[in-house]
N, C-alpha and C positions, 0 to 999 in steps of 0.2 A: 744376968747374961752379960759376958764381957764385951766390950765393945770394940769395933775394929776401924781402923781407915782404910781406904781403897789404896793398894801400892801404886806409886808413881809408875809411869810407863817404862822408866829407865830402871826402876827396881824389878819391875816385872820382866824387863828384858834379860837381867841376870837369872832371875828365877827360872826363866824359860830355858836358859842352858841346862840347869838341874834338872828341870821336868822333862827336857828331851832325853837324859839319860836314864831318868826313870822309867819314861815311856818305852825306850829301846829295851830295857831288861823286861818290862811287862809284856812286850811283843813276843819275846822267846818263851815266856810261861803265862799265857794269858791269865786274867785275873779270874777266880772262881766262878764269880757269879755269871761269867759270860761262856759261851759253849765254847769248848776246845776245839782247835783246828782238826780238821777231818783230813785223815791220809798224810798229814805233814806236808802238804803242798801249798804253794803260794807263788808269787811273783818272783822274777829272778833275784839273785841275790844281790843287795845294794839298788833295788829298784827304789823309787820315790814312793809307790804306793805301799802301805802296812799290809802284812800278811793276815792280820786279824784286827778287831776294834776291840779296843780295850779301855777302861774307863779312865786311865791316866794319860793316855794320849792327848797331845798339843796338836794345835794346826801346824803341819809343816812349814818351812821357810817357803817365800814363793808360792804360797797356795791362795792365790786370790787377795782381795784387798785387806781381808781381815788379818793377813800376816803382815802388813805393813806397819811402822810405827811401833815396834816393840812386841808385835805379835799377839797371839790369842791362846791363854793356856787354861782357862776356865778353872776348874777345881783341882787341877793336877796335882797341886802342892798339899793338899788337903791332909790333915792329920787325923788319925784314926778317930779320935771323936766327933768328926765332921764329915765322916762317911756314913750314910742313911740308906736303909732298905726300906721301900715303901710299897704298900699292895693296896691302899685305900685313899680315899681324898683326905681325912682328918691327917693321916701319916704324912701324905705329901705335903699339905699346908704347912704342918708342924716342922718338917725337915727343913724346907726353905725358909722359914722363919727362924731356925735355931741357931744357924751358924752367923747371921749378921753378913757383914762383906768379907768375913774370913773365907779362905778357899774351902770348897765343899763339893762333895760327890754325892748327887741324889739317885740311887739306882732303883728304877721302877720294875716291880715284879707284876706280870698280868695285865689285864686290862682293867683301868680305873675309870668307872663312870662318874662324871662330875656333877650331873644333874641327880643328886643323890643326897640322902640324910648321913648323919654321922655314923650310922651303922652299916651304910652303903647300900642301902636299899633305894631303888630308883623313885625318884619323884617325877610325877607327870607336870606338865604345863598348868593343868588346871589345879592341882595341889599347889603349885608355886603360887597361884593367883589368889588362893584362898585369903580371903581379909583385906583384899586391896579394893575390892569393888569392882574389878575388871572382868567382863564376860564378853566373849569373843560375839556371841550373837547381838548383844546389846549394843558392842562396839560397831559392827556392820550396820546395824539399823541407825546408830546416830549418825554415821558418815557416809551413808549412801549417796552416790553423787545426784541421785534422782531428786533428793530432798536437801543435801547439805551444799550440792553445787560443786563447780570444779575451780573456782578461783580464789580459795582460802585453805590453808591448812587446818587440821582438825583442832580443836580447842573445846573445853568444858570437861564435864564429869567424868565420861569415858576414857578421853585421852588423858587426863589425869590419873586415873586409875591404871592405864596402861603403863605409864610412866614409873609408878610405884612398883607395880608386879615387874617391870624390867629390872628395877634394881635388885629386887630380891633375887632375881636368876643371876645378875651380875656378881651377887656376893657369892654365889654357889660356884660359878663357873670361871671366873677370872683369877688367874693365878700369878702373881708377881714373882719373878724370878730375879734374884738379887746378884749383885755383881761377884765375879770370880767363882762362878759355880758352873759345874757339868751335871747336866740332867741327861740321864741315858737309860736306855732300855736293856734291862739285864738278863731277859729270857725272852724267847721266841714269842711273837704275839704281845709283847710289852707295850703299853699305849695308853693314852687318855681319850675317852669318849666325850665329846660334847666341851672339851675344855678350851679357855682361850689363855693362852701363854702371853704375858704381859712384860716384855723387855724394856723397861721405861726408865730412861735417865741413868743407864747403868754402864758399865765397862767390863768386859772380858767374861763373855758367856758363851758355853758350849751347849747346844741341844742335839743329840744323836741317838739313833737306833729305836725310835718311838713310832707305833702308829699313832697318828693325830687324826681322828674320826669324828664326822658329823657334829662339828661345831655350829649348833643351831640356836637362833632366836626364838624364844617361845613367844614373844610378844612384837612382831613386826608392826612398823607405823604405816598408815595410810598417808600418802601425800598426792592429792589430785592435781597438783601444780607441777608434778615431776613428769615432764614429757607431754605429748599431746593426749595421752590417756590416762594419766596418772601412773604412780607405782608404788608398791609395797617395798619398804626398805627395811633392812635388818642391820643389827650390831654384831660384833664379836669377830675377830679373826682367829684361826687356829692359833697363829703366832703374830704378835704385833710388836714391832722393833720400832719404838718412839721416842720422843723427846731427847734427842740427842745421844742415844745409845751408841758405843763403838766397841769394835774388836768383839764381833758377835759370829760364831760359826755354828750354820745349820746345817747337819750333814747325815746323809743314811737315814732319814725319816720317810714315813709314807703318810702323804697327805691325801684324805677322800672324803667325799659326802656319805659313804656308805655308813649306816645301811638306808638312810634316809636321803636318797638322791632327788635332784629337782624335778625329774619326771614323775615322782611320786607325790608332789605337793598339789595340793588344790587351787582352785582359781577363786577370787572373789573380786566382784566389781570387773570381771573380764580381765584381770591381770594376776599372774602367778602369785600365790601368797608366799613370797621368798623369805625363807628362814635362813639363809646362810649369806654371809657377807663375803670377806676376802679369805684365802688360805694363809697367806704370809704378807705381810705390808711391811715396807721401811720407809719412815715418814719421820717428819718434824726435826730435821736436821740430825738425824742419824747417819752414821757413817763407818767406814771400814767393815764391811759385811761380807762373809763368804756363804754362798749357798751351794752345796755341792753333793752329788750322789743320792738326792731325793727323788721320790716318785710322786707325782700330783696327778690324781685321776678324779674324772667325773665331777669337775668343779667348774663354774662359770667364771667369777671375775675373781681371778687367781692372785696377782701380785701387783701391788701399787708400789714404786718407787717414787716418792715425791707426794706431798700431802695436796697441794693445789698449784694453781698457775701463778699466784701471788707470792711474793717473795718475804712475806711476813713470819714464815712458820721456821725459819733458820735452814731452809733447804739450799739455797744457792751456795756453792763452794764446798758443800758436803755431798751425801749420797753415793759415796764411792763403794760399789757393790759389784761382786763377781758372782755369775751363775755359770756354773760347770758341771757337767756329767749328770745332769738332772734327766728324768724321763718325764714329759708332757703326754699323758694320754687321755683323750675324750675330754679335753677343757675346753671351755669356750672362748677366754680372750684373757689379756693382761698376762703374758708369761714371757717377761714382764710388760708392764705398761711404766713408762720412765718419764719423770720431769726433772730438769736441771742437771741429775747425776752423771759422773762418769761412770757408765755400767758397763761391764765386759760380759758378754755372752757367748761362751764357746763349748764346743763337744757335748750339747744338750741333744736329745732325741724328741723331737715333735711328732707323735703319732695321732692321726686325725682320721676318724672313722665316719663311716657313712651314717651309722645309727649311733648316736651318743645319747647319754642323759641329758645333756645340754647342748644347744644349738651352738655352731662354731662361727665365731665372729672373726677374729684375726689371732696371729700368735703373739707379734710384738707390736708394742704402742710406742709411736715416736712423739711425745709429749713435748710440751713447752720448755725451750731451754735444755734439751735433753742432749746428751753426747754419748751415743751407744756404738759400741764395736761389736759387730755379730760376725762371728767368725767360726768355720769348720763345724757346723750344725748340720745334724740329718733331720730332713723332713719326710716323713711318710705319709702321704695324701690318697694313695690309691684313686687319684683322679678326683677327689671329691671337691677340691679346691685348686685354683690356680696359682701358680708362684706368686702372681700380683698381689694376691689377696692375703699373704703371710704377713705381711705389713699393714699397719693403720696409723695413718699421720693425724695426729691431734694437737694440732698447733705446733708440733716440731718443724724444723727445717733441714736439718742434715743428719747423716747417719753414715757409717763405714759399714760395709758388708762385704766380706770376700771367702771364699773357699768353700762354701755353703752346698749341700746336696739337697734336690728335691726329687724324691722317687729315683735315686741313683743317679741322677744327672745333676752336673756341676751347673749353678745357676746364680747370675749376679742379683741377688734380692733387691737391690736398689733399683738396678736397671729394669727388673720385671715389673717393679712398682710404678717407676715412671713412664713405662712404655703406653704410648697414646694419650699421655695427660698434657696439657698445656704447659709450657714452659715456668710459667708463675706458680704452677701446682707441684713441681717436681721438687724431690729431695736432692739436696746437695751432697758431695761426699765431704764428711767431718774432716778428719785428718787432724784434729787439734790435739791428740794425744795417742800415745801407744801404750800398751798395758806393759808393765815390767812385772808384775806378780803372777807369774806363770811359771811353775816348775814341769809342767807335764800336760803336753798336748798330743792327744791322739790324731792319727791319719783319719780324716773324715769318713773315708771309706769303712773303718771300723767301729764309727761312734755307735751305731744301733746296736751292735752286738756286744760292745763294751759295757754300754749303759744298760742293756736288757739283763747282763749277767751279774752286775755289781751295784746297782741302784736300789735304794730302799733299805730297810733294816737288815744288817747280815751278822751271821753268827759264825764262826769259824773263819778259814783263810780263804783270800780272794782265789777264784779259779786260775789255774796255772797260766793261762794265756792273756789274762787281763793285764794291759799295758805292757806287752811285750815289744811294742813298737813305739811306746811313748817316750817323747823327747826330754830327757833329763834336764 
Protein backbone atom coordinates (compact mmCIF):
# COMPACT_ATOMS: atom_id res chain seq x y z
CA UNK A 1 0.00 0.00 0.00
CA UNK A 2 1.32 3.43 -0.90
CA UNK A 3 1.93 5.69 2.07
CA UNK A 4 0.63 9.22 2.11
CA UNK A 5 1.23 12.20 4.34
CA UNK A 6 -1.50 14.51 5.57
CA UNK A 7 -1.55 17.74 3.51
CA UNK A 8 -0.62 20.95 5.29
CA UNK A 9 -3.39 23.42 5.96
CA UNK A 10 -1.93 25.76 3.35
CA UNK A 11 -1.93 22.99 0.76
CA UNK A 12 -5.45 22.06 1.70
CA UNK A 13 -6.55 25.66 1.30
CA UNK A 14 -5.39 25.58 -2.35
CA UNK A 15 -6.95 22.14 -2.81
CA UNK A 16 -10.14 23.45 -1.30
CA UNK A 17 -10.51 26.04 -4.07
CA UNK A 18 -10.34 23.29 -6.68
CA UNK A 19 -12.70 21.13 -4.65
CA UNK A 20 -15.22 23.95 -4.49
CA UNK A 21 -15.24 24.11 -8.29
CA UNK A 22 -15.75 20.35 -8.47
CA UNK A 23 -18.48 20.60 -5.84
CA UNK A 24 -20.36 23.29 -7.73
CA UNK A 25 -20.31 21.16 -10.86
CA UNK A 26 -21.53 18.19 -8.84
CA UNK A 27 -24.43 20.22 -7.52
CA UNK A 28 -25.65 20.78 -11.05
CA UNK A 29 -25.61 17.03 -11.80
CA UNK A 30 -25.68 15.13 -8.47
CA UNK A 31 -23.51 12.02 -8.21
CA UNK A 32 -25.39 8.92 -9.27
CA UNK A 33 -25.28 7.16 -5.91
CA UNK A 34 -27.32 9.96 -4.34
CA UNK A 35 -30.94 10.48 -5.24
CA UNK A 36 -31.51 13.05 -7.96
CA UNK A 37 -33.31 16.30 -7.08
CA UNK A 38 -37.08 16.21 -7.31
CA UNK A 39 -38.88 18.71 -9.54
CA UNK A 40 -35.64 20.67 -9.99
CA UNK A 41 -36.56 22.99 -7.11
CA UNK A 42 -34.21 24.33 -4.49
CA UNK A 43 -33.15 27.51 -2.71
CA UNK A 44 -32.88 30.78 -4.65
CA UNK A 45 -29.99 31.03 -7.11
CA UNK A 46 -26.79 32.03 -5.38
CA UNK A 47 -28.14 31.05 -1.97
CA UNK A 48 -25.45 29.78 0.46
CA UNK A 49 -27.27 26.48 0.99
CA UNK A 50 -26.68 23.80 -1.60
CA UNK A 51 -29.61 22.42 -3.60
CA UNK A 52 -28.55 18.81 -2.99
CA UNK A 53 -26.13 16.80 -0.89
CA UNK A 54 -23.34 15.24 -2.92
CA UNK A 55 -20.24 13.27 -2.07
CA UNK A 56 -17.77 15.91 -3.26
CA UNK A 57 -19.16 18.85 -1.32
CA UNK A 58 -16.81 20.67 1.01
CA UNK A 59 -17.77 22.76 4.00
CA UNK A 60 -18.76 26.21 2.71
CA UNK A 61 -16.77 29.24 3.75
CA UNK A 62 -17.79 30.81 7.07
CA UNK A 63 -19.91 27.81 8.00
CA UNK A 64 -18.92 27.32 11.61
CA UNK A 65 -15.59 26.80 13.27
CA UNK A 66 -14.58 23.92 10.97
CA UNK A 67 -14.37 26.41 8.09
CA UNK A 68 -11.59 28.39 9.78
CA UNK A 69 -7.85 28.00 9.15
CA UNK A 70 -7.99 26.35 5.73
CA UNK A 71 -11.44 24.81 5.90
CA UNK A 72 -12.71 21.25 5.73
CA UNK A 73 -12.75 19.29 2.47
CA UNK A 74 -12.82 15.66 3.63
CA UNK A 75 -12.35 13.34 0.67
CA UNK A 76 -13.48 15.80 -2.02
CA UNK A 77 -10.22 15.34 -3.94
CA UNK A 78 -10.43 11.53 -3.95
CA UNK A 79 -9.29 9.83 -7.12
CA UNK A 80 -11.37 7.02 -8.60
CA UNK A 81 -9.40 4.28 -6.85
CA UNK A 82 -10.20 5.86 -3.47
CA UNK A 83 -13.99 6.01 -3.87
CA UNK A 84 -15.57 3.02 -2.16
CA UNK A 85 -19.10 1.59 -1.97
CA UNK A 86 -19.78 -0.46 1.16
CA UNK A 87 -22.79 -2.40 2.40
CA UNK A 88 -21.46 -4.51 5.27
CA UNK A 89 -19.04 -4.26 8.17
CA UNK A 90 -15.99 -5.93 6.51
CA UNK A 91 -16.32 -3.68 3.46
CA UNK A 92 -16.57 -0.58 5.66
CA UNK A 93 -13.50 -1.45 7.71
CA UNK A 94 -11.49 -2.35 4.61
CA UNK A 95 -12.45 0.83 2.76
CA UNK A 96 -11.47 3.11 5.64
CA UNK A 97 -8.13 1.35 5.94
CA UNK A 98 -7.33 1.14 2.24
CA UNK A 99 -6.66 4.78 1.36
CA UNK A 100 -4.49 5.64 4.34
CA UNK A 101 -4.45 9.43 4.61
CA UNK A 102 -5.08 9.99 0.91
CA UNK A 103 -8.41 11.70 0.20
CA UNK A 104 -11.15 9.06 0.22
CA UNK A 105 -14.92 8.90 -0.18
CA UNK A 106 -16.74 5.99 1.47
CA UNK A 107 -20.37 5.63 0.36
CA UNK A 108 -22.62 3.61 2.65
CA UNK A 109 -25.49 1.63 1.11
CA UNK A 110 -28.25 0.34 3.37
CA UNK A 111 -28.04 -0.25 7.10
CA UNK A 112 -24.85 -1.90 8.37
CA UNK A 113 -25.08 -3.67 11.75
CA UNK A 114 -21.75 -3.54 13.56
CA UNK A 115 -22.42 -6.19 16.22
CA UNK A 116 -22.16 -8.77 13.45
CA UNK A 117 -19.86 -11.43 12.07
CA UNK A 118 -17.93 -11.21 8.80
CA UNK A 119 -21.00 -12.43 6.92
CA UNK A 120 -23.14 -9.66 8.40
CA UNK A 121 -25.12 -11.98 10.67
CA UNK A 122 -26.04 -10.28 13.98
CA UNK A 123 -24.14 -11.36 17.08
CA UNK A 124 -25.83 -11.20 20.48
CA UNK A 125 -24.13 -9.91 23.60
CA UNK A 126 -24.13 -13.46 24.96
CA UNK A 127 -22.33 -14.70 21.85
CA UNK A 128 -19.73 -11.93 22.15
CA UNK A 129 -19.11 -12.97 25.77
CA UNK A 130 -18.52 -16.63 24.89
CA UNK A 131 -15.10 -17.79 26.05
CA UNK A 132 -14.51 -14.81 28.36
CA UNK A 133 -16.09 -16.21 31.50
CA UNK A 134 -18.47 -13.27 31.79
CA UNK A 135 -22.03 -14.03 32.80
CA UNK A 136 -24.49 -11.29 33.73
CA UNK A 137 -26.20 -13.34 36.44
CA UNK A 138 -22.85 -14.20 37.98
CA UNK A 139 -21.77 -10.55 37.75
CA UNK A 140 -24.93 -9.40 39.53
CA UNK A 141 -24.45 -11.99 42.24
CA UNK A 142 -20.79 -11.08 42.75
CA UNK A 143 -21.34 -7.32 43.11
CA UNK A 144 -24.75 -7.15 44.74
CA UNK A 145 -24.50 -4.17 47.14
CA UNK A 146 -26.11 -6.34 49.82
CA UNK A 147 -22.96 -8.46 49.90
CA UNK A 148 -20.27 -6.47 48.05
CA UNK A 149 -21.04 -3.18 49.72
CA UNK A 150 -21.15 0.35 48.35
CA UNK A 151 -17.73 1.79 49.19
CA UNK A 152 -15.49 0.08 46.62
CA UNK A 153 -15.57 -0.55 42.89
CA UNK A 154 -15.89 -4.12 41.55
CA UNK A 155 -12.77 -6.21 41.21
CA UNK A 156 -12.08 -9.87 40.79
CA UNK A 157 -13.00 -12.68 38.43
CA UNK A 158 -16.28 -11.39 37.01
CA UNK A 159 -15.06 -7.81 36.60
CA UNK A 160 -11.96 -9.10 34.79
CA UNK A 161 -14.17 -11.21 32.54
CA UNK A 162 -16.43 -8.22 31.84
CA UNK A 163 -13.43 -6.19 30.69
CA UNK A 164 -12.31 -8.96 28.31
CA UNK A 165 -15.82 -9.22 26.85
CA UNK A 166 -15.93 -5.44 26.46
CA UNK A 167 -12.71 -5.52 24.46
CA UNK A 168 -14.22 -8.10 22.14
CA UNK A 169 -17.18 -5.86 21.49
CA UNK A 170 -14.95 -2.82 20.99
CA UNK A 171 -13.09 -4.68 18.24
CA UNK A 172 -16.41 -5.19 16.46
CA UNK A 173 -18.01 -1.77 16.72
CA UNK A 174 -15.25 0.85 16.95
CA UNK A 175 -14.52 2.27 13.51
CA UNK A 176 -11.45 4.47 13.07
CA UNK A 177 -12.00 7.20 10.49
CA UNK A 178 -8.73 8.42 8.91
CA UNK A 179 -7.80 11.93 7.86
CA UNK A 180 -9.09 13.43 4.59
CA UNK A 181 -12.16 11.21 4.48
CA UNK A 182 -15.80 11.77 3.57
CA UNK A 183 -18.10 9.09 4.99
CA UNK A 184 -21.55 9.53 3.48
CA UNK A 185 -24.87 7.74 3.21
CA UNK A 186 -25.54 7.00 -0.46
CA UNK A 187 -29.11 5.69 -0.28
CA UNK A 188 -32.14 6.54 1.83
CA UNK A 189 -31.91 4.77 5.18
CA UNK A 190 -28.15 4.28 4.85
CA UNK A 191 -26.38 4.13 8.17
CA UNK A 192 -24.71 2.17 10.93
CA UNK A 193 -26.39 0.40 13.85
CA UNK A 194 -24.34 -0.12 16.98
CA UNK A 195 -21.26 1.66 15.60
CA UNK A 196 -18.83 3.93 17.39
CA UNK A 197 -17.08 6.17 14.86
CA UNK A 198 -13.72 7.18 16.29
CA UNK A 199 -12.22 10.36 14.81
CA UNK A 200 -9.00 10.34 16.76
CA UNK A 201 -6.00 12.58 16.28
CA UNK A 202 -6.75 13.31 12.62
CA UNK A 203 -7.53 16.33 10.45
CA UNK A 204 -10.15 16.98 7.77
CA UNK A 205 -13.08 14.56 8.11
CA UNK A 206 -16.68 14.84 6.89
CA UNK A 207 -19.51 12.58 8.12
CA UNK A 208 -22.86 13.16 6.35
CA UNK A 209 -26.23 11.69 5.55
CA UNK A 210 -26.07 8.68 7.87
CA UNK A 211 -28.51 7.16 10.36
CA UNK A 212 -26.38 6.43 13.43
CA UNK A 213 -28.53 4.21 15.61
CA UNK A 214 -28.33 2.42 18.95
CA UNK A 215 -24.66 2.52 19.84
CA UNK A 216 -24.95 0.20 22.83
CA UNK A 217 -22.59 -1.34 25.33
CA UNK A 218 -23.23 -5.04 25.94
CA UNK A 219 -21.22 -4.97 29.16
CA UNK A 220 -21.88 -1.88 31.32
CA UNK A 221 -19.84 -1.63 34.50
CA UNK A 222 -21.36 -1.25 37.95
CA UNK A 223 -19.93 1.48 40.18
CA UNK A 224 -21.50 1.54 43.63
CA UNK A 225 -19.51 4.68 44.50
CA UNK A 226 -21.01 6.74 41.64
CA UNK A 227 -23.58 8.98 43.29
CA UNK A 228 -25.69 8.22 46.31
CA UNK A 229 -27.18 5.02 44.87
CA UNK A 230 -24.45 3.84 42.48
CA UNK A 231 -24.73 3.73 38.69
CA UNK A 232 -24.25 1.53 35.65
CA UNK A 233 -21.75 3.17 33.29
CA UNK A 234 -21.35 2.38 29.61
CA UNK A 235 -18.79 3.03 26.89
CA UNK A 236 -18.97 4.08 23.22
CA UNK A 237 -20.28 7.24 21.60
CA UNK A 238 -21.88 7.11 18.17
CA UNK A 239 -19.24 9.67 17.12
CA UNK A 240 -16.22 10.53 19.25
CA UNK A 241 -13.96 13.37 18.15
CA UNK A 242 -10.88 13.07 20.35
CA UNK A 243 -7.16 13.53 20.82
CA UNK A 244 -6.62 16.79 19.00
CA UNK A 245 -8.70 16.10 15.91
CA UNK A 246 -9.30 19.20 13.79
CA UNK A 247 -11.47 20.35 10.89
CA UNK A 248 -14.39 17.99 11.40
CA UNK A 249 -17.81 18.50 9.79
CA UNK A 250 -20.74 16.42 11.11
CA UNK A 251 -23.72 17.22 8.90
CA UNK A 252 -27.22 15.96 8.04
CA UNK A 253 -27.07 12.80 10.15
CA UNK A 254 -29.72 11.22 12.36
CA UNK A 255 -28.62 10.17 15.84
CA UNK A 256 -31.02 7.92 17.77
CA UNK A 257 -31.14 5.16 20.37
CA UNK A 258 -33.83 3.36 18.37
CA UNK A 259 -34.66 0.53 18.44
CA UNK A 260 -33.44 0.04 22.04
CA UNK A 261 -34.35 3.28 23.83
CA UNK A 262 -33.62 3.77 27.52
CA UNK A 263 -37.23 3.20 28.59
CA UNK A 264 -36.85 -0.43 27.44
CA UNK A 265 -33.75 -1.13 29.54
CA UNK A 266 -34.02 -3.27 32.68
CA UNK A 267 -33.02 -2.25 36.18
CA UNK A 268 -30.39 -3.96 38.32
CA UNK A 269 -29.58 -2.89 41.87
CA UNK A 270 -32.38 -0.34 41.58
CA UNK A 271 -30.67 1.57 38.76
CA UNK A 272 -31.18 1.53 34.99
CA UNK A 273 -28.84 -0.95 33.31
CA UNK A 274 -27.52 1.86 31.11
CA UNK A 275 -26.24 0.67 27.74
CA UNK A 276 -25.84 4.06 26.04
CA UNK A 277 -23.11 6.65 26.55
CA UNK A 278 -22.85 9.81 24.44
CA UNK A 279 -24.16 10.47 20.95
CA UNK A 280 -21.47 12.93 19.83
CA UNK A 281 -18.56 14.04 22.02
CA UNK A 282 -15.74 16.50 21.26
CA UNK A 283 -12.93 16.13 23.78
CA UNK A 284 -9.20 15.94 24.52
CA UNK A 285 -8.04 19.05 22.72
CA UNK A 286 -10.04 18.62 19.55
CA UNK A 287 -10.76 21.84 17.67
CA UNK A 288 -12.49 23.47 14.69
CA UNK A 289 -15.67 21.41 14.50
CA UNK A 290 -19.01 22.20 12.82
CA UNK A 291 -22.10 20.18 13.77
CA UNK A 292 -24.95 21.16 11.44
CA UNK A 293 -28.37 20.00 10.26
CA UNK A 294 -28.44 16.80 12.33
CA UNK A 295 -31.35 15.28 14.23
CA UNK A 296 -30.79 14.00 17.76
CA UNK A 297 -33.65 11.98 19.22
CA UNK A 298 -34.39 9.88 22.30
CA UNK A 299 -30.97 10.02 23.92
CA UNK A 300 -30.00 11.10 27.42
CA UNK A 301 -26.39 12.29 27.78
CA UNK A 302 -25.97 13.74 24.33
CA UNK A 303 -22.84 15.82 23.73
CA UNK A 304 -19.82 16.70 25.82
CA UNK A 305 -17.49 19.43 24.65
CA UNK A 306 -14.47 19.13 26.91
CA UNK A 307 -13.12 16.12 28.75
CA UNK A 308 -12.82 17.22 32.35
CA UNK A 309 -12.52 20.30 34.54
CA UNK A 310 -8.78 19.64 34.74
CA UNK A 311 -6.58 21.41 32.15
CA UNK A 312 -4.31 18.41 31.46
CA UNK A 313 -6.25 16.96 28.49
CA UNK A 314 -5.32 19.71 26.03
CA UNK A 315 -8.72 21.39 26.22
CA UNK A 316 -7.86 24.99 27.19
CA UNK A 317 -7.41 27.08 24.06
CA UNK A 318 -9.11 24.51 21.81
CA UNK A 319 -12.68 23.14 21.57
CA UNK A 320 -13.93 25.72 19.09
CA UNK A 321 -17.20 24.13 17.99
CA UNK A 322 -20.30 25.37 16.16
CA UNK A 323 -23.76 23.81 16.52
CA UNK A 324 -26.32 25.14 14.07
CA UNK A 325 -29.63 24.03 12.56
CA UNK A 326 -29.80 20.82 14.58
CA UNK A 327 -33.03 19.28 15.90
CA UNK A 328 -32.92 18.10 19.52
CA UNK A 329 -36.09 16.12 20.12
CA UNK A 330 -36.86 14.17 23.26
CA UNK A 331 -33.29 14.34 24.59
CA UNK A 332 -32.34 14.47 28.25
CA UNK A 333 -29.30 16.70 28.68
CA UNK A 334 -25.96 17.93 27.26
CA UNK A 335 -27.18 19.62 24.08
CA UNK A 336 -24.34 20.47 24.50
CA UNK A 337 -22.51 20.54 27.86
CA UNK A 338 -19.37 22.65 27.45
CA UNK A 339 -16.06 23.06 29.24
CA UNK A 340 -13.37 25.56 28.22
CA UNK A 341 -14.27 26.00 24.55
CA UNK A 342 -15.61 28.87 22.48
CA UNK A 343 -18.86 27.25 21.39
CA UNK A 344 -21.39 28.86 19.06
CA UNK A 345 -24.94 27.51 19.42
CA UNK A 346 -27.40 29.12 17.01
CA UNK A 347 -30.50 28.35 14.94
CA UNK A 348 -31.18 25.01 16.65
CA UNK A 349 -34.64 23.71 17.56
CA UNK A 350 -35.13 22.08 20.96
CA UNK A 351 -38.34 20.08 21.18
CA UNK A 352 -39.15 18.90 24.70
CA UNK A 353 -42.02 16.45 25.13
CA UNK A 354 -44.07 15.61 28.19
CA UNK A 355 -43.62 11.92 27.44
CA UNK A 356 -39.99 11.12 26.50
CA UNK A 357 -38.01 7.90 26.44
CA UNK A 358 -35.52 9.71 28.73
CA UNK A 359 -36.26 12.20 31.46
CA UNK A 360 -35.52 15.86 30.75
CA UNK A 361 -32.70 17.45 32.74
CA UNK A 362 -31.56 20.57 30.86
CA UNK A 363 -30.58 21.62 27.36
CA UNK A 364 -27.33 23.59 27.57
CA UNK A 365 -24.71 22.95 30.24
CA UNK A 366 -22.46 25.83 31.28
CA UNK A 367 -19.34 24.01 32.43
CA UNK A 368 -15.98 25.00 33.85
CA UNK A 369 -14.17 27.68 31.85
CA UNK A 370 -16.78 27.60 29.09
CA UNK A 371 -17.48 30.44 26.66
CA UNK A 372 -20.90 29.76 25.16
CA UNK A 373 -22.77 31.99 22.75
CA UNK A 374 -26.41 30.89 22.47
CA UNK A 375 -28.35 32.86 19.87
CA UNK A 376 -31.53 32.62 17.77
CA UNK A 377 -32.55 29.15 18.93
CA UNK A 378 -36.15 27.98 19.26
CA UNK A 379 -37.28 26.01 22.32
CA UNK A 380 -40.65 24.28 22.13
CA UNK A 381 -41.55 23.05 25.61
CA UNK A 382 -45.35 22.99 25.66
CA UNK A 383 -45.06 24.21 29.23
CA UNK A 384 -43.28 21.04 30.33
CA UNK A 385 -40.34 23.06 31.68
CA UNK A 386 -39.78 26.70 32.57
CA UNK A 387 -37.37 28.91 30.64
CA UNK A 388 -35.06 29.07 33.66
CA UNK A 389 -34.56 25.28 33.47
CA UNK A 390 -33.12 25.26 29.95
CA UNK A 391 -29.64 26.13 31.22
CA UNK A 392 -27.71 24.20 33.83
CA UNK A 393 -24.65 25.66 35.53
CA UNK A 394 -21.91 23.08 36.06
CA UNK A 395 -19.10 25.23 37.47
CA UNK A 396 -19.39 27.76 34.64
CA UNK A 397 -19.69 31.45 35.41
CA UNK A 398 -20.70 33.26 32.20
CA UNK A 399 -22.65 32.91 28.98
CA UNK A 400 -24.02 35.09 26.19
CA UNK A 401 -27.68 34.49 25.28
CA UNK A 402 -29.66 36.62 22.87
CA UNK A 403 -32.58 36.46 20.49
CA UNK A 404 -33.91 33.05 21.62
CA UNK A 405 -37.56 31.96 21.58
CA UNK A 406 -39.30 29.82 24.19
CA UNK A 407 -42.74 28.68 23.06
CA UNK A 408 -42.85 31.51 20.51
CA UNK A 409 -41.94 34.18 23.07
CA UNK A 410 -38.66 36.10 23.12
CA UNK A 411 -36.79 35.10 26.28
CA UNK A 412 -33.42 36.10 27.69
CA UNK A 413 -32.24 32.66 28.78
CA UNK A 414 -29.53 34.00 31.06
CA UNK A 415 -31.94 36.35 32.81
CA UNK A 416 -34.48 33.53 33.16
CA UNK A 417 -31.86 31.35 34.80
CA UNK A 418 -30.68 34.13 37.10
CA UNK A 419 -34.17 35.13 38.25
CA UNK A 420 -34.59 34.55 41.97
CA UNK A 421 -31.05 33.27 42.49
CA UNK A 422 -28.60 34.96 44.87
CA UNK A 423 -26.07 37.20 43.17
CA UNK A 424 -23.24 34.78 43.94
CA UNK A 425 -24.94 32.08 41.84
CA UNK A 426 -25.90 34.20 38.86
CA UNK A 427 -24.39 33.85 35.40
CA UNK A 428 -22.55 36.88 34.06
CA UNK A 429 -22.71 38.01 30.44
CA UNK A 430 -19.63 36.64 28.71
CA UNK A 431 -18.90 39.06 25.87
CA UNK A 432 -15.34 37.78 25.50
CA UNK A 433 -15.74 36.84 21.82
CA UNK A 434 -18.01 37.16 18.82
CA UNK A 435 -18.50 34.49 16.14
CA UNK A 436 -16.96 35.24 12.77
CA UNK A 437 -17.71 31.92 11.05
CA UNK A 438 -21.38 32.43 10.18
CA UNK A 439 -22.53 32.74 6.59
CA UNK A 440 -26.19 32.10 7.21
CA UNK A 441 -28.41 32.95 10.19
CA UNK A 442 -32.15 32.39 9.97
CA UNK A 443 -34.68 34.59 11.69
CA UNK A 444 -35.50 32.86 14.96
CA UNK A 445 -39.22 32.79 14.10
CA UNK A 446 -38.40 30.51 11.14
CA UNK A 447 -35.98 28.15 12.90
CA UNK A 448 -38.45 25.42 13.90
CA UNK A 449 -39.85 25.18 10.37
CA UNK A 450 -36.50 25.37 8.59
CA UNK A 451 -34.86 22.79 10.83
CA UNK A 452 -37.87 20.49 10.67
CA UNK A 453 -37.82 20.58 6.87
CA UNK A 454 -34.10 20.11 6.20
CA UNK A 455 -32.33 18.51 9.18
CA UNK A 456 -31.29 14.86 9.12
CA UNK A 457 -30.31 12.76 6.09
CA UNK A 458 -31.56 14.30 2.83
CA UNK A 459 -31.76 13.15 -0.77
CA UNK A 460 -32.67 15.60 -3.49
CA UNK A 461 -32.86 19.40 -3.26
CA UNK A 462 -33.73 21.52 -0.26
CA UNK A 463 -37.36 22.65 -0.16
CA UNK A 464 -37.82 25.88 -2.07
CA UNK A 465 -38.48 28.03 0.99
CA UNK A 466 -35.52 26.74 3.00
CA UNK A 467 -33.33 29.68 3.83
CA UNK A 468 -35.24 32.23 1.75
CA UNK A 469 -34.70 34.79 4.52
CA UNK A 470 -31.23 33.65 5.49
CA UNK A 471 -28.62 36.37 5.87
CA UNK A 472 -25.77 35.67 3.45
